[in-house]
N, C-alpha and C positions, 0 to 999 in steps of 0.2 A: 700190410695187405688189406686190413679192415678199412684203413683210411682211403685207400684207392677205391675200394668198393663203394664207400659212402660218397666219394667225389663223383664216381660214375653214375650213381643213383640220382644225385642232385642235378647232374648235367642232363640226364634223361628227363627229369621232371621239368626243368627249365625249358628244354627244347619242346616238350609237349605243350607247355603253356604258350610258347611263342607261336606254335603252329595251330593252336585252337581256333576254329572258325566261330564267327558269331552265330548265335542260335537262329535256326531257320524259322521264319515267320510265315504263318499260313494265311493271315488275313490282314489287309491294309485298308485304311480309310483316308481319303485325300480330297484335295481341292485344287482344281486346275485354273491357272490364270493365263489369259492371252498376252503374248508379248507383241508380236507383229504377225499379221496374217493377211494375205490377199483376200481371204474370205470376208474381211470387214467390208469389202466393196459389194459383196453379195450375201449379206448376213441373214437373209430370211430363213435359212435352213439351219444355222449354227450359232446359237448364243455362245459368246466367248468363254465365260466362266462356267465350270461344270463340277459337279460332285463326282467322286470316283470311289469305287469299291473294287478291290482286287483280291483274288484267291490264288495262292501259290501251293497247289496240292502236293507237288514234289519239286525237288531241285530241277532247275532248267525249264520249268513250265510256269507260265502265268496266264490267268484268265481274268479279264476285267470288264466292268460295266461303268459307263459314264452317262450322266444325265444333266442337262442344262436347260434353263428356261429364262425368259424375260417377258415382262408385261409392262406396258406403258399406256397412258391415257392422255388424251388431248381434249380439253373442253372448249367449246365454241358457242357463241350466242347467235342464233339464227331467227329470222322472222318467217313465220308460217301463217299465211292468211292474215297478216297484219299483227300477229301476236308474237312477242319475243319469247323464245324458248332456249333453254340450255341443252346442248347436244354433247354427249361424251363419245369420242371416237377411240376405240381400243385397238391396240396392236399387240399381238401375242406371238411368241416364238418358242419352240421347244425342240430338243434333239435327244435321242437315246442311241448309244453305240455299245456294241459288244466286241471284245477283242481277245485274241489268242496270240501268245508270244513265246518264243524261245529266249531264255535268259542265260547270262554268263556272269559269274561273280569273280572278282579278284580284289583282295584286300577289302576296303569298305565301299567299293564301287560295284555297280551292276549295270551291264549293258543289256538291252533287249531289242528284239527285232520281230515284227509280225504284222498282223492285219487287224483292222477294225471294220465292222459293217454296222450301219445304223440307219435310222429313220428320222427325218425332220418334218415338222409341221409349222406353218405360219399362217396368220390371218391378220388382216387390217381393215378397219372400217373406213368408209368414205361417204361423202354426201353426193347425192345425185338429184338433180332438179327435174321435176315433171311439171312443165308450165311454170307457175309461180309457187308451186309447192315443192317441198324437198322430202326425200326419204334417205335413210341410212342403209347402206349395203355393205356386204363383207366380201372381200377378195380372199381366196384361200390358195395355199400352195403346199404340196407334199413332195418330199425328196427322199431318194435312196442314196446312201453315202458309203462308198468303199474307199479305204485308205491304207496303203502300206505305211508303217510307222517305224522310226528308229529313235530310241530313247536311251537315256542314261540317268542314273540317280546315285547320290552319295548318301550313305547311311551313317549317322552319327549316334552313338549309343546303340541300344537294341530296339528302340521304339520309334525313332523318327528318321525321315529322309527328305532330301530336297532333290529335284531333278528337272530335266528339260527334255523335250522331244520335238521331232520334226515329222509332219505328216503330209503326204501328197493326196489330196482329196479328189476323188472322182465322183461328181454329183450329177444325178439325173433327176430332174424336177418336172412336175406337172402343175401348171398354173390354172386355177379355176376362177375366172373373173366374175365379179358380182353382176355385171351387165348380162342379162339373159340373151342379148343379141350377139354377144361376143363368144368366140369359140375358145375351148381349152387349148393351151399351148404347151409343148414339151421343150425342154432345154437341157443341155449338157454342159457342165463346167469342169475344168481341171484347175485346182487351186493348191497353193502351198500354205501350210499353217505351222507356226512355231509357238510353243507354249511352255510355261514353267509350272511346277506343281510342288506341293509339299504333302507328305504322307505320314500317317500315324499307324503303328502296328500294335493293336491290342493283344493279338495272339500270334 
């Protein structure tokens, strides 16, 4: 009888170990990489690579923030009044997005579905001639971005995960040209974006 009780106890312990879930992680830090996206064709509002921070306050809920930026410069030599001068033309882009998602875990996989809303800014310098003289001017653009998102990630160990997601971006932009004689223009775009990411969970 004692042997049977011991065997039943061991069986219960083994079963409990097999069904033990991985520890819930409340905070994640990650980096997102663009794979293929039609937004590459209209990239003023959305730098491809982004830093990610997510908070999972409870099971089945995730809130995240993403931020991306890119800066580039182009140097040209121009003549102004017969004097050669070096001109630096800058191009800057940034985007910040906030998301809320429902999550579902099974084994080492997590699926999530939800929405992100964000803001994009872009500016680029150009050269404009006034007679034989030139001046540098800056075009600016602001965007509002709404995107339903479907994603999945695989967690290996308790600290790291890799994943991918697909987003359908709905972008409304206002373009403010440098030329004072030109009018501001509004545009609307609908784009598909696919990305991969890796994430680290410190807590």
